ROSE-4610 file (N, C-alpha, C; in Angstrom, 1 decimal, always signed):
// ROSE-4610
residu = [X/X/X/X/X/X/X/X/X/X/X/X/X/X/X/X/X/X/X/X/X/X/X/X/X/X/X/X/X/X/X/X/X/X/X/X/X/X/X/X/X/X/X/X/X/X/X/X/X/X/X/X/X/X/X/X/X/X/X/X/X/X/X/X/X/X/X/X/X/X/X/X/X/X/X/X/X/X/X/X/X/X/X/X/X/X/X/X/X/X/X/X/X/X/X/X/X/X/X/X/X/X/X/X/X/X/X/X/X/X/X/X/X/X/X/X/X/X/X/X/X/X/X/X/X/X/X/X/X/X/X/X/X/X/X/X/X/X/X/X/X/X/X/X/X/X/X/X/X/X/X/X/X/X/X/X/X/X/X/X/X/X/X/X/X/X/X/X/X/X/X/X/X/X/X/X/X/X/X/X/X/X/X/X/X/X/X/X/X/X/X/X/X/X/X/X/X/X/X/X/X/X/X/X/X/X/X/X/X/X/X/X/X/X/X/X/X/X/X/X/X/X/X/X/X/X/X/X/X/X/X/X/X/X/X/X/X/X/X/X/X/X/X/X/X/X/X/X/X/X/X/X/X/X/X/X/X/X/X/X/X/X/X/X/X/X/X/X/X/X/X/X/X/X/X/X/X/X/X/X/X/X/X/X/X/X/X/X/X/X/X/X/X/X/X/X/X/X/X/X/X/X/X/X/X/X/X/X/X/X/X/X/X/X/X/X/X/X/X/X/X/X/X/X/X/X/X/X/X/X/X/X/X/X/X/X/X/X/X/X/X/X/X/X/X/X/X/X/X/X/X/X/X/X/X/X/X/X/X/X/X/X/X/X/X/X/X/X/X/X/X/X/X/X/X/X/X/X/X/X/X/X/X/X/X/X/X/X/X/X/X/X/X/X/X/X/X/X/X/X/X/X/X/X/X/X/X/X/X/X/X/X/X/X/X/X/X/X/X/X/X/X/X/X/X/X/X/X/X/X/X/X/X/X/X/X/X/X/X/X/X/X/X/X/X/X/X/X/X/X/X/X/X/X/X/X/X/X/X/X/X/X/X/X/X/X/X/X/X/X/X/X/X/X/X/X/X/X/X/X/X/X/X/X/X/X/X/X/X/X/X/X/X/X/X/X/X/X/X/X/X/X/X/X/X/X/X/X/X/X/X/X/X/X/X/X/X/X/X/X/X/X/X/X/X/X/X/X/X/X/X/X/X/X/X/X/X/X/X/X/X/X/X/X/X/X/X/X/X/X/X/X/X/X/X/X/X/X/X/X/X/X/X/X/X/X/X/X/X/X/X/X/X/X/X/X/X/X/X/X/X/X/X/X/X/X/X/X/X/X/X/X/X/X/X/X/X/X/X/X/X/X/X/X/X/X/X/X/X/X/X/X/X/X/X/X/X/X/X/X/X/X/X/X/X/X/X/X/X/X/X/X/X/X/X/X/X/X/X/X/X/X/X/X/X/X/X/X/X/X/X/X/X/X/X/X/X/X/X/X/X/X/X/X/X/X/X/X/X/X/X/X/X/X/X/X/X/X/X/X/X/X/X/X]
num = [1/1/1/2/2/2/3/3/3/4/4/4/5/5/5/6/6/6/7/7/7/8/8/8/9/9/9/10/10/10/11/11/11/12/12/12/13/13/13/14/14/14/15/15/15/16/16/16/17/17/17/18/18/18/19/19/19/20/20/20/21/21/21/22/22/22/23/23/23/24/24/24/25/25/25/26/26/26/27/27/27/28/28/28/29/29/29/30/30/30/31/31/31/32/32/32/33/33/33/34/34/34/35/35/35/36/36/36/37/37/37/38/38/38/39/39/39/40/40/40/41/41/41/42/42/42/43/43/43/44/44/44/45/45/45/46/46/46/47/47/47/48/48/48/49/49/49/50/50/50/51/51/51/52/52/52/53/53/53/54/54/54/55/55/55/56/56/56/57/57/57/58/58/58/59/59/59/60/60/60/61/61/61/62/62/62/63/63/63/64/64/64/65/65/65/66/66/66/67/67/67/68/68/68/69/69/69/70/70/70/71/71/71/72/72/72/73/73/73/74/74/74/75/75/75/76/76/76/77/77/77/78/78/78/79/79/79/80/80/80/81/81/81/82/82/82/83/83/83/84/84/84/85/85/85/86/86/86/87/87/87/88/88/88/89/89/89/90/90/90/91/91/91/92/92/92/93/93/93/94/94/94/95/95/95/96/96/96/97/97/97/98/98/98/99/99/99/100/100/100/101/101/101/102/102/102/103/103/103/104/104/104/105/105/105/106/106/106/107/107/107/108/108/108/109/109/109/110/110/110/111/111/111/112/112/112/113/113/113/114/114/114/115/115/115/116/116/116/117/117/117/118/118/118/119/119/119/120/120/120/121/121/121/122/122/122/123/123/123/124/124/124/125/125/125/126/126/126/127/127/127/128/128/128/129/129/129/130/130/130/131/131/131/132/132/132/133/133/133/134/134/134/135/135/135/136/136/136/137/137/137/138/138/138/139/139/139/140/140/140/141/141/141/142/142/142/143/143/143/144/144/144/145/145/145/146/146/146/147/147/147/148/148/148/149/149/149/150/150/150/151/151/151/152/152/152/153/153/153/154/154/154/155/155/155/156/156/156/157/157/157/158/158/158/159/159/159/160/160/160/161/161/161/162/162/162/163/163/163/164/164/164/165/165/165/166/166/166/167/167/167/168/168/168/169/169/169/170/170/170/171/171/171/172/172/172/173/173/173/174/174/174/175/175/175/176/176/176/177/177/177/178/178/178/179/179/179/180/180/180/181/181/181/182/182/182/183/183/183/184/184/184/185/185/185/186/186/186/187/187/187/188/188/188/189/189/189/190/190/190/191/191/191/192/192/192/193/193/193/194/194/194/195/195/195/196/196/196/197/197/197/198/198/198/199/199/199/200/200/200/201/201/201/202/202/202/203/203/203/204/204/204/205/205/205/206/206/206/207/207/207/208/208/208/209/209/209/210/210/210/211/211/211/212/212/212/213/213/213/214/214/214/215/215/215/216/216/216/217/217/217/218/218/218/219/219/219/220/220/220/221/221/221/222/222/222/223/223/223/224/224/224/225/225/225/226/226/226/227/227/227/228/228/228]
x = [+68.4/+69.8/+70.2/+70.8/+71.0/+72.2/+72.5/+73.7/+75.1/+75.1/+76.2/+76.6/+75.6/+75.5/+76.2/+75.5/+76.0/+77.6/+77.9/+79.5/+79.9/+79.9/+80.8/+80.7/+79.5/+79.5/+80.3/+80.5/+81.4/+82.5/+83.0/+84.8/+85.0/+84.2/+84.8/+84.6/+83.8/+83.7/+85.0/+85.5/+86.8/+88.1/+88.2/+89.3/+89.1/+88.3/+88.2/+88.8/+88.3/+88.8/+90.3/+90.8/+92.3/+93.3/+92.5/+93.5/+93.5/+92.5/+92.7/+93.5/+93.4/+94.4/+95.6/+96.2/+97.2/+98.0/+97.2/+98.0/+98.2/+97.2/+97.4/+98.4/+98.8/+99.6/+100.8/+100.6/+101.8/+101.2/+101.7/+101.4/+101.6/+102.7/+103.2/+102.2/+102.1/+101.2/+99.6/+99.3/+97.5/+97.1/+96.0/+95.4/+93.8/+94.0/+92.6/+91.4/+91.5/+90.5/+89.9/+91.0/+90.4/+90.0/+90.1/+89.7/+88.3/+88.5/+86.6/+85.6/+86.3/+85.6/+85.2/+86.1/+85.9/+84.9/+84.9/+84.1/+82.7/+82.8/+81.5/+80.6/+81.7/+81.5/+82.3/+81.8/+82.8/+83.9/+84.7/+86.0/+85.7/+84.8/+84.7/+84.5/+83.5/+83.2/+84.7/+85.2/+86.5/+87.5/+87.5/+88.4/+87.5/+86.1/+85.3/+85.9/+86.6/+86.6/+88.2/+88.8/+90.5/+91.0/+92.0/+92.7/+93.3/+94.0/+94.9/+95.1/+96.3/+96.6/+97.3/+98.0/+98.7/+97.9/+96.5/+95.5/+94.9/+94.6/+94.2/+95.0/+96.3/+97.3/+97.3/+97.4/+97.7/+96.4/+95.2/+94.0/+93.8/+94.3/+94.9/+95.4/+96.8/+97.8/+96.8/+96.1/+95.6/+94.3/+93.7/+92.8/+93.8/+94.6/+95.6/+96.1/+96.4/+97.2/+95.8/+94.8/+93.4/+93.3/+93.1/+92.5/+93.4/+94.7/+96.0/+96.2/+96.0/+96.2/+94.9/+93.9/+92.9/+92.8/+93.1/+93.4/+94.2/+95.2/+96.7/+95.9/+95.1/+95.0/+93.9/+92.7/+92.0/+92.9/+93.9/+94.3/+95.5/+95.9/+96.8/+95.6/+94.5/+93.5/+93.3/+93.0/+92.7/+93.7/+95.0/+96.3/+96.3/+97.0/+97.2/+98.7/+99.4/+101.0/+101.3/+102.8/+102.9/+103.5/+103.9/+104.2/+103.0/+101.9/+100.5/+99.8/+99.8/+99.7/+100.2/+101.7/+102.4/+101.9/+101.6/+101.3/+99.9/+98.6/+97.6/+97.9/+98.8/+98.8/+99.1/+100.3/+100.7/+99.5/+98.5/+97.2/+96.6/+96.2/+95.2/+95.8/+97.2/+97.8/+97.7/+97.7/+97.7/+96.2/+95.5/+93.6/+93.0/+93.6/+93.3/+93.8/+94.8/+95.9/+94.9/+94.8/+94.1/+92.6/+92.2/+90.6/+90.2/+91.2/+90.7/+91.9/+91.4/+92.3/+92.8/+91.7/+92.2/+93.2/+93.3/+94.3/+95.5/+95.6/+96.4/+97.2/+96.5/+97.2/+98.0/+97.2/+97.5/+98.9/+98.8/+100.0/+101.3/+101.0/+102.3/+102.7/+101.5/+102.0/+102.7/+102.2/+103.1/+104.6/+104.7/+106.0/+107.0/+106.4/+107.1/+107.5/+106.7/+107.0/+106.9/+105.6/+105.3/+104.7/+105.5/+105.4/+105.9/+106.9/+107.9/+106.9/+105.8/+105.4/+106.2/+105.6/+106.7/+106.0/+104.9/+104.2/+104.5/+105.5/+105.8/+105.4/+104.1/+103.5/+104.3/+105.4/+106.7/+107.3/+107.7/+108.8/+107.7/+106.6/+105.5/+105.6/+105.2/+105.2/+106.5/+107.7/+109.0/+109.4/+108.7/+108.7/+107.7/+106.5/+105.4/+106.3/+106.8/+107.6/+108.6/+109.6/+110.5/+109.6/+109.1/+108.2/+107.9/+106.8/+106.3/+107.4/+108.8/+109.5/+110.3/+110.4/+111.0/+110.0/+108.8/+107.8/+107.8/+108.1/+108.3/+109.6/+110.7/+111.8/+111.4/+110.9/+110.4/+109.9/+108.6/+108.1/+108.3/+110.0/+110.6/+109.6/+109.2/+108.8/+109.7/+110.6/+111.7/+112.9/+113.1/+114.4/+115.3/+116.5/+117.7/+118.6/+119.2/+120.0/+119.5/+118.4/+117.5/+118.2/+118.7/+119.0/+117.8/+117.4/+116.2/+116.2/+117.3/+117.5/+117.4/+118.1/+118.2/+117.1/+116.1/+114.9/+113.3/+114.0/+113.0/+113.2/+114.5/+114.8/+114.1/+114.3/+113.6/+112.1/+111.5/+109.9/+109.4/+110.1/+109.8/+109.9/+111.2/+111.5/+110.4/+110.1/+108.9/+107.7/+107.4/+106.1/+105.5/+106.9/+106.5/+106.6/+107.3/+107.8/+106.6/+105.8/+104.3/+103.6/+103.5/+102.7/+103.3/+104.5/+105.2/+104.9/+104.9/+104.7/+103.1/+102.2/+100.5/+100.2/+101.0/+100.6/+100.3/+101.2/+100.6/+99.9/+100.2/+99.6/+98.8/+97.7/+96.8/+97.1/+97.2/+97.1/+98.5/+99.7/+100.7/+100.2/+99.2/+98.6/+97.6/+97.0/+96.2/+96.5/+95.4/+95.8/+96.3/+96.5/+96.9/+98.7/+99.1/+100.5/+101.1/+100.3/+100.9/+100.6/+99.9/+100.1/+101.3/+101.7/+102.3/+103.8/+103.9/+105.2/+105.4/+104.1/+104.7/+104.8/+104.0/+104.1/+105.9/+106.9/+107.8/+108.6/+108.2/+109.2/+108.9/+107.9/+107.4/+108.2/+108.5/+109.3/+111.0/+111.4/+112.8/+113.0/+111.8/+111.9/+111.1/+110.4/+109.3/+110.2/+110.1/+110.4/+109.5/+109.9/+109.2/+108.2/+108.0/+106.6/+105.9/+106.2/+105.6/+104.8/+105.5/+105.0/+103.7/+103.3/+102.0/+101.0/+101.1/+99.7/+99.9/+100.7/+100.4/+99.8/+99.3/+98.4/+98.9/+99.4/+99.9/+99.1/+97.8/+96.6/+96.1/+96.5/+95.7/+94.9/+94.2/+93.2/+92.2/+90.8/+89.7/+89.9/+90.9/+91.4/+91.6/+92.8/+93.5/+92.0/+91.2/+90.0/+89.1/+88.8/+87.8/+88.9/+89.8/+90.8/+90.5/+90.6/+90.8/+89.2/+88.3/+87.0/+87.0/+87.2/+86.9/+87.2/+88.5/+89.2/+88.5/+88.3/+87.3/+85.9/+85.4/+84.4/+83.8/+85.0/+84.8/+84.9/+84.9/+84.7/+86.0/+86.8/+88.1/+87.8/+86.9/+86.4/+85.2/+85.8/+84.4/+84.1/+82.6/+82.1/+80.8/+80.8/+79.4/+79.0/+77.4/+76.9/+76.5/+77.0/+76.5/+77.1/+76.8/+77.5/+77.1/+77.9/+77.9/+78.0/+76.9/+76.9/+77.7/+77.9/+78.9/+78.7]
y = [+16.2/+16.6/+15.8/+16.3/+15.5/+14.6/+13.6/+12.8/+13.6/+14.8/+15.5/+16.3/+16.9/+17.0/+16.5/+14.8/+14.3/+13.6/+13.6/+13.6/+14.4/+15.6/+16.7/+16.8/+16.7/+16.5/+15.3/+14.2/+13.2/+13.6/+14.1/+14.3/+15.5/+16.6/+17.6/+16.8/+15.7/+15.3/+14.7/+13.8/+13.0/+14.0/+14.9/+15.8/+16.6/+17.0/+17.5/+16.5/+15.2/+13.9/+13.7/+13.8/+13.3/+14.8/+15.8/+17.0/+16.8/+16.3/+16.0/+15.0/+13.7/+12.6/+12.9/+13.6/+14.1/+14.9/+15.8/+16.8/+16.0/+14.8/+14.3/+13.3/+12.6/+11.3/+11.9/+12.8/+12.8/+11.8/+12.1/+11.3/+10.1/+9.5/+8.5/+7.6/+7.9/+7.2/+7.2/+7.9/+8.2/+6.9/+6.6/+5.3/+5.8/+5.2/+5.4/+4.9/+3.8/+3.3/+4.7/+4.9/+6.0/+7.6/+7.7/+9.2/+8.8/+7.3/+7.1/+7.0/+6.3/+6.5/+8.0/+8.9/+10.3/+10.4/+10.4/+11.0/+10.6/+9.4/+8.8/+8.2/+7.5/+6.9/+5.5/+4.9/+3.3/+3.3/+2.4/+2.3/+2.3/+1.7/+2.1/+3.0/+4.1/+5.4/+6.0/+5.9/+6.6/+6.4/+5.2/+4.7/+5.0/+5.5/+6.0/+7.3/+7.7/+9.7/+9.7/+9.0/+8.6/+7.5/+7.4/+5.9/+5.5/+6.2/+6.0/+7.3/+7.0/+7.8/+9.0/+8.8/+9.9/+10.9/+10.5/+11.0/+12.1/+11.7/+12.7/+13.5/+13.2/+14.2/+15.2/+14.9/+15.8/+16.2/+15.9/+16.7/+17.8/+17.5/+18.5/+19.6/+19.2/+20.1/+21.3/+20.7/+21.3/+22.2/+22.0/+22.7/+24.0/+23.9/+24.8/+25.7/+25.2/+26.0/+26.7/+26.3/+27.2/+28.0/+28.1/+28.9/+30.1/+29.5/+30.8/+31.7/+31.1/+31.8/+32.9/+32.3/+33.1/+34.1/+34.0/+34.9/+36.1/+35.5/+36.6/+37.5/+36.6/+37.1/+38.4/+38.3/+39.4/+40.4/+39.9/+41.1/+42.1/+41.5/+41.9/+43.0/+42.3/+43.2/+44.5/+44.5/+45.7/+45.9/+46.4/+46.9/+48.4/+49.0/+50.3/+50.5/+50.0/+49.5/+48.6/+48.5/+47.0/+46.7/+47.5/+47.3/+47.3/+47.5/+47.3/+46.1/+45.7/+44.4/+43.7/+43.7/+42.7/+42.4/+43.4/+43.2/+42.7/+42.9/+42.4/+40.8/+40.6/+39.3/+38.4/+38.9/+38.3/+38.3/+39.1/+38.8/+37.6/+37.7/+36.7/+35.2/+35.3/+34.1/+33.3/+34.0/+34.1/+33.8/+34.8/+34.0/+33.0/+32.4/+31.3/+30.0/+30.1/+29.1/+28.6/+29.9/+29.7/+29.1/+29.7/+29.3/+27.9/+27.4/+26.3/+25.1/+24.1/+23.0/+22.1/+22.5/+21.5/+22.5/+23.9/+24.6/+24.2/+24.2/+24.2/+23.1/+21.7/+20.5/+20.5/+21.2/+21.0/+21.8/+23.1/+23.9/+23.2/+22.5/+21.6/+20.6/+19.6/+18.6/+18.9/+20.0/+20.9/+21.4/+22.0/+22.3/+20.6/+19.9/+18.8/+17.8/+18.3/+17.4/+16.0/+15.4/+14.2/+13.7/+12.4/+11.8/+12.5/+13.4/+14.0/+14.9/+15.5/+16.8/+17.9/+18.7/+19.6/+20.9/+20.7/+22.1/+22.5/+23.5/+24.0/+25.3/+25.8/+26.7/+27.8/+27.3/+28.4/+28.6/+28.1/+28.9/+29.4/+29.6/+30.2/+31.5/+31.5/+32.7/+33.5/+32.8/+33.6/+34.3/+33.5/+34.2/+35.6/+35.6/+36.5/+37.5/+37.0/+38.4/+39.1/+38.2/+39.0/+39.5/+39.2/+40.2/+41.4/+41.6/+42.7/+43.6/+43.2/+44.1/+44.6/+43.8/+44.5/+45.8/+45.4/+46.3/+47.5/+47.4/+48.3/+49.3/+48.8/+49.3/+50.2/+49.6/+50.5/+51.6/+51.8/+52.4/+53.3/+53.3/+54.2/+54.4/+53.0/+53.0/+52.4/+52.3/+51.3/+52.5/+52.3/+53.1/+53.2/+54.1/+54.0/+52.9/+51.7/+50.9/+49.9/+49.5/+48.2/+47.3/+46.2/+44.7/+43.9/+44.0/+43.1/+41.9/+41.3/+39.8/+39.3/+40.5/+40.0/+40.2/+41.3/+41.7/+40.5/+39.9/+38.7/+37.4/+37.4/+36.2/+36.2/+37.8/+37.9/+37.7/+38.4/+38.4/+37.0/+36.2/+34.9/+34.0/+34.0/+33.3/+33.4/+35.0/+35.2/+34.6/+34.8/+34.7/+33.2/+32.4/+31.1/+30.4/+31.1/+30.7/+30.8/+31.9/+32.3/+30.8/+30.1/+29.1/+27.7/+27.7/+26.4/+26.6/+27.8/+28.2/+27.8/+27.9/+28.3/+26.7/+26.0/+24.3/+23.9/+24.7/+24.5/+25.8/+26.5/+28.0/+28.9/+28.8/+29.2/+30.7/+31.6/+32.6/+33.7/+32.8/+33.1/+33.6/+33.2/+33.5/+34.4/+35.1/+36.2/+37.6/+38.2/+39.3/+40.5/+40.3/+41.0/+40.8/+39.3/+39.1/+39.5/+39.2/+39.8/+41.3/+42.1/+43.5/+44.0/+43.5/+43.7/+43.5/+42.4/+42.6/+43.4/+44.0/+44.9/+46.2/+46.2/+47.8/+47.8/+46.4/+46.7/+46.9/+45.9/+46.0/+47.1/+47.8/+48.3/+50.0/+50.5/+51.8/+51.5/+50.1/+49.9/+49.9/+49.9/+49.5/+50.4/+50.8/+51.7/+53.2/+54.0/+55.4/+56.0/+57.2/+58.1/+58.7/+58.8/+59.4/+58.6/+57.2/+56.2/+55.6/+55.7/+54.9/+55.5/+56.8/+57.0/+56.6/+56.1/+55.7/+54.2/+53.6/+51.9/+51.4/+50.5/+50.1/+48.5/+48.6/+47.3/+46.5/+46.7/+46.2/+45.2/+45.9/+45.2/+46.4/+46.4/+47.1/+46.1/+46.7/+45.5/+44.4/+44.9/+43.5/+42.4/+42.7/+41.6/+40.8/+41.3/+40.2/+39.9/+40.7/+40.3/+39.1/+39.2/+37.6/+36.6/+36.9/+35.8/+35.3/+35.9/+35.7/+34.8/+35.2/+34.7/+33.2/+33.0/+32.1/+30.8/+31.4/+30.5/+30.0/+31.1/+31.0/+29.8/+29.4/+28.6/+27.2/+26.9/+25.6/+25.1/+25.5/+25.0/+24.7/+25.2/+24.7/+23.8/+22.8/+21.8/+21.4/+21.4/+20.9/+20.3/+19.1/+18.5/+17.8/+18.4/+17.8/+16.1/+15.4/+13.9/+13.3/+12.4/+11.1/+11.4/+11.6/+11.9/+10.7/+10.8/+9.8/+9.5/+8.3/+8.4/+8.8]
z = [+104.3/+104.2/+103.1/+102.0/+100.7/+101.2/+100.2/+100.2/+100.3/+99.4/+99.6/+100.7/+101.1/+102.5/+103.5/+103.3/+104.6/+104.4/+103.0/+103.0/+103.3/+102.9/+103.7/+105.1/+106.1/+107.2/+108.0/+106.8/+107.8/+107.3/+106.3/+105.9/+106.9/+107.1/+108.4/+109.7/+109.7/+111.2/+111.3/+110.4/+110.4/+110.3/+109.7/+109.5/+110.8/+111.6/+113.0/+113.9/+113.8/+115.0/+114.3/+113.2/+113.0/+113.4/+113.4/+113.8/+115.6/+116.2/+117.6/+118.0/+116.8/+117.2/+116.6/+116.2/+115.6/+116.4/+117.0/+118.1/+119.3/+119.7/+121.4/+121.5/+119.9/+119.7/+118.8/+117.7/+116.9/+115.9/+114.5/+113.4/+113.4/+113.8/+114.0/+115.0/+115.8/+116.9/+116.7/+115.9/+115.6/+115.1/+115.5/+115.0/+114.4/+113.1/+112.2/+112.8/+113.9/+114.7/+115.7/+116.2/+117.1/+116.4/+115.3/+114.5/+114.4/+113.6/+113.3/+114.1/+115.5/+116.6/+117.1/+117.1/+117.6/+116.8/+115.5/+114.5/+114.5/+115.3/+115.0/+113.7/+113.3/+112.3/+111.7/+110.9/+110.7/+110.0/+110.3/+109.5/+108.2/+107.8/+106.0/+105.9/+106.6/+106.0/+106.1/+106.9/+107.1/+105.8/+105.5/+104.1/+102.9/+102.8/+101.6/+101.4/+102.5/+102.0/+102.3/+102.8/+102.9/+102.9/+101.8/+101.8/+103.2/+103.7/+104.9/+105.6/+106.6/+107.3/+106.9/+105.9/+105.1/+104.2/+103.9/+103.1/+103.9/+105.1/+106.2/+106.2/+106.5/+107.0/+105.9/+104.8/+103.6/+103.3/+103.8/+103.7/+104.7/+105.7/+107.2/+106.6/+105.8/+105.4/+104.3/+103.4/+102.4/+103.1/+104.2/+104.4/+105.4/+106.1/+106.6/+105.8/+104.5/+103.3/+102.9/+102.4/+102.0/+103.1/+104.4/+105.2/+105.3/+105.5/+105.7/+104.1/+103.3/+101.9/+101.8/+102.0/+101.9/+102.4/+104.0/+104.9/+104.2/+103.7/+103.2/+102.1/+101.4/+99.9/+100.3/+101.3/+101.3/+102.5/+103.3/+103.6/+102.6/+101.8/+100.7/+100.2/+99.6/+98.5/+99.2/+100.4/+101.4/+101.9/+101.5/+102.3/+102.2/+103.2/+103.5/+103.1/+103.8/+103.3/+103.6/+103.2/+103.2/+104.8/+105.5/+107.2/+108.1/+107.5/+108.2/+108.1/+106.5/+106.0/+107.1/+106.8/+107.4/+109.2/+109.8/+110.9/+111.2/+109.9/+109.9/+109.6/+108.6/+108.3/+109.8/+110.6/+111.7/+113.0/+113.0/+113.6/+113.2/+112.0/+111.1/+111.3/+111.1/+111.4/+112.7/+113.7/+115.1/+115.4/+114.7/+115.4/+114.4/+113.4/+112.9/+113.7/+113.7/+114.3/+115.6/+116.3/+117.8/+117.8/+117.0/+117.0/+116.5/+115.2/+114.5/+114.7/+115.5/+115.7/+114.2/+113.5/+112.1/+111.2/+111.2/+110.9/+111.4/+112.9/+114.1/+113.1/+113.3/+113.1/+111.6/+110.5/+109.2/+109.1/+109.8/+110.0/+110.5/+111.6/+112.0/+111.1/+110.6/+109.8/+108.8/+108.0/+106.8/+107.3/+108.5/+108.9/+109.1/+109.9/+110.2/+108.8/+107.7/+106.2/+106.5/+106.9/+107.2/+105.6/+105.6/+104.3/+103.0/+103.3/+102.4/+101.6/+101.9/+101.3/+100.9/+100.1/+99.5/+100.1/+101.1/+101.5/+102.7/+102.8/+104.2/+104.4/+105.3/+105.8/+106.5/+107.2/+107.8/+106.9/+105.7/+104.6/+103.9/+103.6/+103.0/+103.9/+105.1/+105.8/+105.5/+105.9/+105.7/+104.3/+103.4/+101.6/+102.0/+102.6/+102.7/+103.6/+104.5/+105.5/+104.6/+104.1/+103.0/+101.9/+101.3/+99.9/+101.0/+102.1/+102.6/+103.1/+103.4/+104.0/+102.8/+101.7/+100.7/+100.2/+100.1/+99.6/+100.3/+101.6/+102.8/+102.5/+102.1/+101.8/+100.6/+99.8/+98.5/+98.8/+99.8/+100.1/+100.7/+101.4/+102.1/+103.5/+104.1/+105.5/+106.6/+106.3/+107.2/+107.7/+108.7/+109.2/+108.5/+108.4/+107.6/+108.2/+107.4/+107.5/+108.3/+108.4/+109.0/+107.9/+108.4/+107.7/+107.3/+106.2/+105.9/+106.2/+105.9/+106.2/+107.7/+108.3/+110.1/+110.4/+110.0/+110.3/+110.1/+108.7/+108.5/+109.3/+110.2/+110.6/+111.9/+112.4/+114.0/+113.9/+112.4/+112.6/+112.5/+111.4/+111.5/+112.6/+113.3/+114.6/+115.8/+115.7/+116.7/+116.5/+115.4/+115.1/+115.3/+114.4/+114.8/+116.7/+116.8/+118.2/+118.7/+118.5/+119.5/+119.5/+117.8/+117.6/+118.2/+118.4/+119.2/+120.6/+121.1/+122.7/+122.7/+121.8/+122.2/+122.1/+121.9/+122.4/+123.8/+124.4/+125.7/+126.5/+125.8/+126.4/+125.2/+124.9/+123.8/+123.7/+125.0/+125.4/+124.4/+123.7/+123.0/+121.5/+121.2/+119.9/+120.1/+121.6/+121.3/+120.9/+120.7/+120.1/+121.1/+122.2/+123.3/+123.2/+123.0/+122.9/+121.7/+120.4/+118.9/+119.0/+119.5/+119.5/+120.4/+121.6/+122.6/+121.6/+120.8/+120.0/+119.4/+118.4/+117.4/+118.3/+119.2/+120.3/+120.2/+120.8/+121.0/+119.6/+118.6/+117.6/+116.3/+116.3/+115.2/+115.7/+116.7/+116.9/+116.2/+116.3/+116.0/+114.5/+113.7/+112.2/+111.4/+112.1/+111.4/+111.2/+109.9/+109.9/+111.2/+111.5/+112.4/+111.8/+110.7/+109.9/+109.7/+109.7/+109.3/+110.6/+111.9/+112.8/+113.3/+113.4/+113.7/+112.5/+111.4/+110.8/+111.3/+111.6/+112.1/+113.1/+112.9/+114.3/+115.0/+116.0/+116.3/+116.4/+117.0/+117.3/+116.2/+114.9/+113.4/+113.0/+112.0/+111.3/+111.4/+110.8/+110.7/+109.8/+108.8/+107.7/+108.2/+109.4/+110.2/+110.7/+111.1/+112.0/+110.9/+109.6/+108.8/+108.2/+107.7/+107.1/+108.0/+109.4/+109.9/+110.2/+110.4/+110.1/+108.7/+107.7/+106.3/+106.5/+106.8/+106.7/+107.7/+108.6/+109.7/+109.3/+108.8/+108.3/+106.9/+106.1/+105.2/+105.7/+106.9/+107.2/+107.6/+108.2/+108.8/+110.5/+110.9/+112.5/+112.4/+111.6/+111.6/+113.2/+113.6/+114.9/+114.5/+113.9/+113.5/+115.1/+114.8/+116.3/+116.2/+116.8/+116.3/+115.9/+116.0/+114.7/+113.4/+112.4/+111.2/+110.1/+109.1/+108.5/+107.0/+106.4/+105.6/+104.2]
């Protein structure tokens, strides 16, 4: 193993340990000593990679942002319609959050705005929903008279609510739950001629997008102690 590979392995181990510590105790109560111990490295190794707890939190936010944006880019590139892309993105978001504790912790930290960060992934999701609904309206995919702003609120509140509820029960982020949500909602927002072409369970693009995000290293699982 090269020096660079060892450094990457150590960094991944620290991010995983930090995600676990932040989720168990919250940012304020999380301890650097517990993070380094969980990662199997010395305190010096931790500070070699991250100056302080704020730097660890910022790295987790960046990892979550990168993973979720990568999934969104892939879904957009392979889109069939704005509404199907919105369904696919909701599945990809839920799947990545369910499968990766690093992304989950980074997402939560970004939403809480710890240390005054400007990154808020919930707000980014809201903007994404607004944009796709506007595109769906331009494509004449929505039922007549639907109020886009109200619909955006329902979609954002519901999907973010799944993330909040999943902290005690991960099934809230399951494909079954997200599919059921769309099965109820789509008949009330999609034009009848559009509905038959939509898959509430998500297309292959949704699964490819979440897999791509996870494969890029956002579920670090080092085996044994990591070297600095």
